[in-house]
C-alpha positions in Angstrom: -20.3 -8.2 -10.3 -23.0 -10.4 -11.8 -24.1 -13.9 -10.7 -23.4 -16.9 -12.9 -27.1 -17.1 -14.1 -26.8 -13.5 -15.4 -23.6 -14.3 -17.5 -24.3 -14.4 -21.3 -20.7 -14.6 -22.6 -17.4 -16.0 -21.3 -14.0 -14.6 -22.1 -10.4 -15.7 -21.5 -7.6 -13.2 -21.1 -4.0 -14.2 -21.9 -2.1 -11.5 -20.1 1.5 -10.4 -20.5 3.8 -7.6 -19.4 3.2 -5.4 -22.5 0.3 -6.9 -24.4 -2.8 -8.9 -23.7 -5.1 -11.1 -25.8 -8.9 -11.6 -25.2 -11.2 -14.2 -26.7 -15.0 -14.1 -26.0 -17.4 -17.0 -26.5 -21.2 -17.1 -26.6 -23.2 -19.7 -24.7 -22.8 -22.2 -27.5 -19.0 -21.9 -27.5 -18.6 -20.0 -30.7 -16.0 -17.2 -30.8 -17.8 -13.9 -31.1 -14.8 -11.6 -30.5 -11.1 -11.8 -30.2 -8.5 -9.0 -30.1 -5.2 -8.0 -28.7 -4.4 -4.7 -26.9 -1.5 -3.0 -25.4 -1.0 -2.7 -21.6 -1.4 1.1 -21.6 -4.0 3.6 -20.9 -5.0 3.7 -24.5 -5.0 -0.1 -24.7 -7.3 -0.6 -21.7 -9.5 2.2 -23.1 -9.9 0.1 -26.3 -10.6 -3.0 -24.2 -13.5 -1.2 -22.3 -14.9 0.2 -25.5 -15.1 -3.3 -27.2 -16.5 -4.8 -24.0 -19.6 -2.6 -24.2 -21.1 -5.0 -26.7 -21.0 -7.7 -24.0 -22.6 -6.2 -20.8 -22.9 -9.6 -19.0 -19.4 -11.1 -19.7 -17.2 -13.1 -17.3 -13.5 -13.3 -17.9 -11.0 -16.0 -16.8 -7.4 -14.9 -16.3 -4.3 -16.9 -15.3 -3.6 -15.0 -12.1 -5.4 -13.4 -9.1 -3.2 -10.3 -8.7 -1.3 -7.7 -10.7 -1.9 -4.8 -12.9 -4.0 -6.8 -15.4 -6.4 -8.0 -12.7 -6.7 -4.6 -11.2 -7.8 -3.1 -14.5 -10.3 -6.0 -15.1 -11.8 -5.4 -11.6 -12.4 -1.7 -12.6 -14.8 -2.8 -15.4 -18.3 -4.3 -15.1 -17.1 -7.8 -16.0 -16.9 -10.7 -13.5 -13.4 -12.0 -13.1 -12.5 -15.6 -12.4 -8.8 -16.4 -11.4 -7.4 -19.7 -12.8 -4.4 -21.7 -11.5 -1.5 -21.6 -14.0 -1.3 -25.4 -13.9 -5.0 -25.7 -14.7 -4.7 -23.2 -17.5 -2.0 -25.4 -19.0 -4.3 -28.4 -19.0 -7.1 -26.3 -20.5 -4.9 -25.3 -23.4 -3.8 -28.9 -24.0 -7.5 -29.9 -24.0 -7.9 -27.6 -27.0 -4.6 -28.3 -28.7 -3.3 -31.9 -27.8 -0.6 -31.4 -30.4 1.1 -28.9 -28.1 0.3 -25.9 -30.3 0.6 -22.7 -28.2 -0.3 -19.1 -29.1 -1.9 -16.3 -27.1 -5.2 -16.9 -28.9 -5.2 -20.6 -28.0 -4.4 -19.8 -24.4 -7.2 -17.3 -24.2 -9.6 -19.7 -26.0 -8.8 -22.5 -23.6 -9.5 -20.2 -20.6 -12.7 -18.9 -22.1 -14.1 -22.4 -22.9 -13.1 -23.8 -19.5 -15.0 -20.9 -17.9 -18.1 -21.6 -20.1 -18.2 -25.3 -19.2 -17.1 -25.2 -15.5 -17.5 -21.6 -14.3 -20.7 -22.3 -12.4 -18.6 -24.0 -9.7 -15.8 -21.4 -9.7 -15.5 -18.6 -7.2 -15.3 -15.1 -8.8 -12.6 -12.6 -7.7 -13.9 -9.7 -5.6 -12.1 -6.3 -5.1 -10.1 -6.4 -1.9 -9.9 -3.8 0.8 -7.2 -1.3 -0.3 -6.1 -1.1 3.4 -5.3 -4.9 3.4 -3.7 -4.8 -0.1 -1.3 -2.1 1.0 -0.5 -4.0 4.2 0.1 -7.2 2.3 2.4 -5.6 -0.2 4.4 -3.8 2.6 4.8 -7.1 4.5 5.9 -9.0 1.4 8.4 -6.2 0.4 9.7 -6.2 4.0 10.4 -9.9 3.7 12.2 -9.4 0.4 14.3 -6.6 1.9 15.2 -8.8 4.9 16.3 -11.4 2.4 18.5 -8.8 0.7 19.9 -7.8 4.1 20.7 -11.5 4.8 22.5 -11.7 1.5 24.6 -8.6 2.2 25.4 -9.8 5.7 26.7 -13.1 4.3 28.8 -11.2 1.7 30.2 -9.0 4.4 31.1 -12.0 6.6 32.8 -13.7 3.7 34.9 -10.6 3.1 35.9 -10.4 6.8 36.7 -14.1 6.9 39.4 -13.5 4.3 41.2 -10.7 6.1 39.6 -9.9 9.5 38.7 -13.0 11.5 38.9 -11.2 14.8 35.8 -9.1 13.8 33.8 -12.3 13.2 35.0 -13.7 16.5 34.1 -10.6 18.5 30.5 -10.3 17.1 28.2 -13.2 16.7 25.1 -11.4 15.5 25.8 -9.7 12.2 22.3 -8.5 11.5 22.8 -5.9 14.3 24.0 -2.4 13.2 26.6 -2.3 15.9 28.6 -5.0 14.2 28.5 -3.0 10.9 29.5 0.2 12.8 32.6 -1.7 14.2 33.8 -2.4 10.7 33.2 1.2 9.7 35.1 2.5 12.8 38.0 -0.1 12.6 38.0 -1.4 9.0 41.3 -3.3 9.4 43.3 -5.0 12.1 45.9 -2.2 11.8 43.3 0.5 12.4 41.9 -1.5 15.4 45.3 -1.9 17.1 46.3 1.7 16.5 43.0 2.9 18.1 43.9 1.5 21.4 41.9 0.2 24.4 40.3 3.5 25.4 38.6 3.8 22.0 37.6 0.2 22.1 35.9 0.7 25.4 34.2 3.9 24.1 32.9 2.1 21.1 31.4 -0.6 23.3 29.7 1.9 25.6 28.4 4.1 22.7 26.8 1.1 21.0 25.5 -0.3 24.3 27.6 -3.4 23.9 29.3 -3.2 27.3 28.4 -6.3 29.3 30.4 -7.6 32.3 30.3 -11.1 30.8 31.4 -10.2 27.3 33.4 -6.9 27.5 36.7 -8.3 28.6 36.5 -11.1 26.1 35.9 -8.7 23.3 38.8 -6.4 24.5 41.1 -9.5 24.6 40.1 -10.4 21.0 40.8 -6.8 19.8 44.2 -6.8 21.5 45.3 -9.9 19.5 43.5 -9.1 16.3 46.7 -8.7 14.2 48.1 -12.1 15.2 46.0 -13.9 12.5 44.8 -11.8 9.6 45.0 -11.5 5.8 48.1 -10.5 3.9 48.6 -6.8 3.1 47.3 -7.1 -0.4 44.2 -9.1 0.6 43.5 -6.7 3.5 43.7 -3.7 1.2 41.3 -5.2 -1.3 38.8 -6.9 1.0 38.6 -4.0 3.5 37.4 -1.8 0.6 34.8 -4.4 -0.2 33.7 -4.5 3.5 33.4 -0.8 3.7 31.2 -0.9 0.6 28.8 -3.3 2.2 28.5 -1.4 5.5 26.7 1.7 4.2 24.5 -0.4 2.0 23.4 -2.4 5.1 22.9 0.8 7.1 20.7 2.3 4.5 18.7 -0.9 4.1 18.2 -1.2 7.9 16.9 2.4 8.0 14.3 1.6 5.4 13.4 -1.6 7.1 12.8 0.3 10.3 10.5 2.7 8.4 8.6 -0.3 6.9 8.1 -1.8 10.3 6.6 1.5 11.7 4.2 1.8 8.7 3.2 -1.9 8.9 2.4 -1.7 12.6 0.5 1.5 12.1 -1.7 0.0 9.3 -2.2 -3.1 11.3 -3.4 -1.3 14.4 -5.9 0.7 12.3 -7.9 -2.3 11.2 -10.4 -3.8 13.6 -9.3 -7.4 12.9 -5.9 -6.7 14.4 -6.9 -7.8 17.9 -7.7 -11.4 16.7 -4.4 -11.9 15.1 -2.5 -9.9 17.7 -3.7 -12.4 20.4 -2.1 -15.4 18.7 0.8 -16.8 20.9 4.1 -16.4 19.2 2.8 -14.2 16.4 4.1 -10.9 17.9 4.3 -7.6 16.2 6.0 -8.9 13.1 4.1 -12.1 12.2 0.6 -11.0 13.2 0.4 -8.4 10.4 1.8 -10.9 7.9 -0.8 -13.5 8.8 -3.6 -11.0 8.7 -2.6 -9.4 5.4 -2.4 -12.8 3.6 -5.7 -14.1 5.0 -7.6 -10.9 4.7 -11.0 -10.0 6.2 -13.4 -11.7 3.8 -15.0 -14.4 6.0 -16.5 -16.1 3.0 -13.2 -16.7 1.4 -12.7 -20.1 3.1 -15.7 -22.5 3.5 -13.8 -24.4 6.2 -10.4 -24.5 7.9 -9.1 -26.9 5.3 -9.3 -24.2 2.6 -7.0 -22.0 4.7 -4.7 -24.9 5.4 -4.4 -25.7 1.7 -3.7 -22.0 0.9 -0.9 -22.1 3.5 0.5 -25.3 2.2 0.3 -27.1 5.6 -2.4 -29.6 4.4 -0.8 -32.5 2.5 -1.8 -33.6 -1.0 -3.3 -37.0 -1.1 -2.9 -39.6 -3.8 -5.2 -42.6 -3.7 -5.5 -45.2 -6.5 -6.6 -48.8 -5.8 -4.5 -50.0 -2.9 -2.1 -47.0 -3.2 -2.8 -44.4 -0.6 -0.1 -41.8 0.2 0.4 -38.1 0.8 3.1 -35.6 -0.1 4.0 -32.0 0.7 1.8 -29.4 -1.0 3.8 -27.2 -3.3 1.0 -25.1 -4.9 0.2 -22.7 -2.2 0.8 -19.1 -0.9 4.5 -19.2 -0.2 4.5 -16.1 1.9 1.8 -17.5 4.1 3.5 -20.9 4.4 6.8 -19.2 5.5 4.9 -17.0 8.0 3.0 -20.0 9.5 6.3 -21.9 9.8 7.9 -19.1 11.9 4.7 -18.6 13.9 4.4 -22.3 14.8 8.0 -22.4 15.9 7.7 -19.3 18.1 4.4 -20.6 19.6 6.2 -23.5 21.3 7.7 -21.1 23.8 4.4 -19.9 25.2 2.0 -22.8 24.6 2.7 -26.1 26.4 0.3 -28.0 24.2 2.2 -26.7 21.1 5.5 -27.9 22.5 4.0 -31.3 23.4 2.5 -31.6 19.9 5.9 -30.8 18.3 7.8 -33.2 20.5 5.4 -36.0 19.8 6.0 -35.8 16.1 9.8 -35.4 16.6 9.8 -38.6 18.7 8.0 -40.3 15.9 11.0 -39.6 13.7 9.6 -36.5 11.9 12.1 -33.7 10.9 12.0 -30.3 12.5 10.3 -28.7 9.5 7.8 -31.5 9.2 6.8 -31.3 12.8 6.4 -27.5 12.5 4.2 -27.9 9.4 1.9 -30.3 11.3 1.8 -27.9 14.3 1.1 -25.0 11.9 -1.7 -27.0 10.3 -3.3 -27.4 13.7 -2.8 -23.7 14.6 -4.6 -22.7 11.3 -7.7 -24.7 12.3 -7.8 -22.7 15.5 -7.1 -19.4 13.7 -9.9 -20.1 11.2 -12.4 -20.5 14.0 -11.2 -17.4 15.8 -11.4 -15.5 12.5 -14.9 -16.6 11.8 -16.3 -16.0 15.3 -14.2 -12.8 15.8 -12.8 -13.9 19.1 -9.3 -13.6 20.5 -7.2 -16.6 21.5 -7.9 -17.8 25.0 -5.6 -20.5 26.3 -8.1 -21.5 29.1 -10.9 -21.7 26.6 -8.7 -23.8 24.3 -7.9 -26.2 27.2 -11.6 -26.5 28.0 -12.4 -27.4 24.4 -9.6 -30.0 24.3 -11.0 -31.5 27.5 -14.6 -31.5 26.2 -13.6 -33.3 23.0 -11.1 -35.6 24.6 -8.2 -34.3 22.6 -5.2 -36.6 22.4 -3.0 -33.5 22.4 -4.1 -32.7 25.9 -3.2 -36.2 27.0 0.3 -35.6 25.6 0.6 -32.4 27.6 -0.5 -34.1 30.9 1.7 -37.1 30.3 
């Protein structure tokens, strides 16, 4: 990767799923090369061959990840990622009429890079270990969302013909609830099984509790008093039995994901800093680490990390108007993870709970208060990350005391 002073040509790559288009400009802004190529081994080979005429070229592209970026990073060119919203404005600067083609998009990116690239930050190849962990964490979150969707569909089917099952089990993300439907798919099957089999099921699935067992058995005994008609039961029980194996297979894969994620997380030396965060736990710590990475030069200050996570507000000031709004352009995976982390941290950090309650008392909503708490946590996390130190509650209290933190005054109030 070359420094900006070494760059002699600037390019813009308009990427797509099957075909890409590249425009290269010289220092004066004249187009010296432009061509399209297929997203294939042969196409990228042609790209590298034509790029040999420009050994000191920088290329702007409207993304910072994906197959196109991976192929660019394997060449000698310097890659600069561009925000899609900025890329749209660069195109409009070239074509105010609204004219849009692949060539215009690439030209707009190339010229913006030529004029403004000295202040941009180039994209550097990431640690494959972190990339794999990040993708696994994101895929796990997507699979959890699919599981939630299937659970909702299963519950809707049961609502129509088997309300006793919904009454007996409150947590439907647990495999034991799915196993109950598989073992007793209808109220008729449940009643015919009898009390002995009900008790055996509860014991086998470790659901026997003195406080809940009798209540469940009582629900099972009267399950046929309020249920769907025969035709509805026949149809919806088939649907429920279709969802159950899907959920069981999905849960098995999620368990495998969890094992691999924790294994990769433990293998990286940075795991101890993120693992020490209150409330992060075994699930959220790997997600936080994989989204932030290990490149300490990525964020100049804590505000850069806060903006990436979407916790820092967007300000609008014009004349006497001065307001702020929620930041939408951010890393959505990191924003969601920080939201969960901030919520869980309240149970183990008195200052976090006091901070949350303070904003709730001011009339802020639950999500708003958690966003503000997450914003404060990210400032702490950035410092830990930079200094390679674990979270120390006593040290944090000493720092709050030393700086006269108003949060500490809330906690002691």
